[in-house]
N, C-alpha and C positions, 0 to 999 in steps of 0.2 A: 707255372704258368710263363708262357713265352712272352706276355706282354705284361707280367707282373709289375707292380710299382716298385719293387724293390727285391733283392735277392735273399729269400729267407729259407733256402733248400734245407730240408730235414734229412731226407735221404734219397738214393736213386732206384728205380726199377729198370735195371738194363740202362738205357741211354736216357731214359726219362726222368726228369727232376720232378720230386714232389715236396712241395712247400706246405708252409701253414695253411694256406687257403685250401688247397686240396684236401689236407686232412680234416679241416673243418668241415667241408662239404661231405665227406665221407661219413664224420661222425653225425651230422644232420640227417643224412638218409639213412643211416644205420639207426638213430633215434626213432625216426618215422616208422621204419619198417618194424622194429622191435615194439613200438606201441601198437601197430596194427595187428602184428602177431599175437600179441598178447590179448587183444580186445576180442579175437576172433577164433581163437584156439579152442574154446569150449562155450560154443555158442548155445544160448538159451531162448526158449520161445519168449519169456518174458526178460528183455534185457535188463542187466543191473551193473552198476559200477562203471567200469571201463568201457564195456561192450556197449551200454547205453550211450555214453558220451560219444564213442566212435562212429554209431549208427546215427546219431542226431547230426554229426557233421557229414556223414554222406547223404543222408535224406534232405538237408538243408541245401547242399550244394547241387543234388540233382534237382530238387525242385526250382531252385534258382537259375539254373542253366536251362530248364525246360521252358520256363516262362521267358528268358532272355533270346533263345534261339528259335521258337515257336514251334520247330520240328521236333517231336519228341525222341524219334529215333537218332536223330544227330546229336541231341543232348546227351543220350544213353551212350552213345558210341564214344564222345569226346570228354563227358564229366570226368573220368578217372584221370586224364592228363591234366584237365583244369584244376581239379582237386589238389592233384600232387603240385602244381605249380603254386596254389594257393599255401599248402602247407609248408612246402620247401622254403618259398620266399618269406613266409612269416616267421618260422623258426630262424632263418638266416638273419633277419632284421633284428630279432630279439637276442641273437648270439652275443651281441656286442653289449648287451645289459647284464652279462654274467658277472658277478663280482669277481674283481681280479683280472678280467679278461684283457682289459686294456694296458695292463702291465706286463703282458706276455709278449715278448719281442716278436715282431713280425705279425701278429694276430690282427685280423680284420673281419668284420661281418662278411661273407661271401658276396652279398648284394652291394656292397660299397666298391666291389671291383668291377670295372666294366666288361672284363672278360667273362665273368659269371652271367651278367645281365643280357650281354650280346648273345650268349649261349642260349639262353632262355627265350630270347627274342627270335633267334634263328629256328628254334624248335617250332615256336608259334607260326613263324613265316612259312615253314614246310606243312604243318599241320594244316594250315588255311588252304593251301592248293591241294593237298593229299584229300581234304574234304571236299573241295569244289570239285574235283575229277570223280571223286566215288558218287557224288550226288548227281553230277550232270554228265559225265562221260567227256566225251570231246568237244561238246557244246559249251563246256565252260570256257574255253578258250576265246569264245565270241566276245565276252565281257571286256577282253583288252582291246577291241576295235569298235567298242560301242560308245557313242551312237554312231560313230564313222570311224574309218582308217585313221584320219586326221588325229584322233584322241590316243593312239597308241603310245605317243612318248609321254604324255601326261599320266596315262593309266600305269605304265610302268613305273614312274616316278613315284606315283602314289603307292605302288606295291612296295617298292624300297623303302618309302619313308615310314611305312608302318612299323617294321622291326628296328628302324633306327630310332624312331620315337619312343618306342617301349624301353630300347635300351638306355638311352639318355635320360628319359624321366626316371626310371627306377635307379640307375647309378647315381644321378644327380642329386636325387632327394636323401638316398641313404648316404652317400658320402659327404654331402653337405651337412647332415644331421650329426654325423661323427665328428667333424670338425669342429661344428659350434659347441657341441657337448664338450669336447677335450678343451677347448678354450675357455668355457665357462667353468669347467671343473678345476681348471689351473687357476683361473682367476677367484674363485670362491669356493673352495673345495668343501667347505662346511654349511653353505647356505642353500646352494643350487641343486645339489643332486637328487631330491625328493621331488622336486618339480619337474626336473629334466627327465626322470625316469618315467613319470607320469606321462610327459609329453610324447616321450620316445615309443611308449607302449602304444600310443594312440596313432602316431605316425606309422609306426610300423605295420599295423594292422591296416592302415588306409592304403598303404602303398602295395600291399599284397593283394586287396580287395580291387584296387583300380587295375593293376597289371592283369589279373585274372579277368574281370569285366571286359577290358580292352580285347584280350586274347579271344574270349567267347564272341565278342562282337564281330571280330574278323571273320571268326568261323561261320557264325550266323550269316553275315553278309556273302560269304562265298557259297554257302549252300541254299541261299534264297531263292525265290522264283525269278529274282531280276537276273540272274546269271544263266 
């Protein structure tokens, strides 16, 4: 990473340095992909086991986004991206809880690095405007000067504030959590771990849900009748 917190390069692909953070992201993406493949390679009419769990996730997220976005066709179009966000962020948050992970030099949960959270936020930013143009065409630009042209600067600031807020919120919470856990484990390694693990599981899920809900709400706003 260009803006990485430290140099932990493992190898190079041409001129591109690949560090622990990138490898961890690849591993998380591969894990989600493998689980998805295993769950859907032999689909049954009556789902069982992994297929049942995978379908439960897809159905739940689809129904949730449909209710949040009001427009079913918009939810159907963007639910795959939002579900991918949720799964990636959730697994990333939980990667720091893997036994022994904290002792690996250069290792950190991807979401505790602002490069990663900024990238996710920028994907949301572009998705919002792609969704807006897809739904309203050129008329979508009208909301930047609504209710008057004088509001253009404030509306532009608001659009920039959305990805910035997503970046800082996710990075700050996960990075801060990692720092607190590391400090407490150092101070009381035999007393704190169980309680901290439980708290981390809860906070990791909450942060994944919050990021996804905010992303979905921004897309819903850009495709709503007010634009």
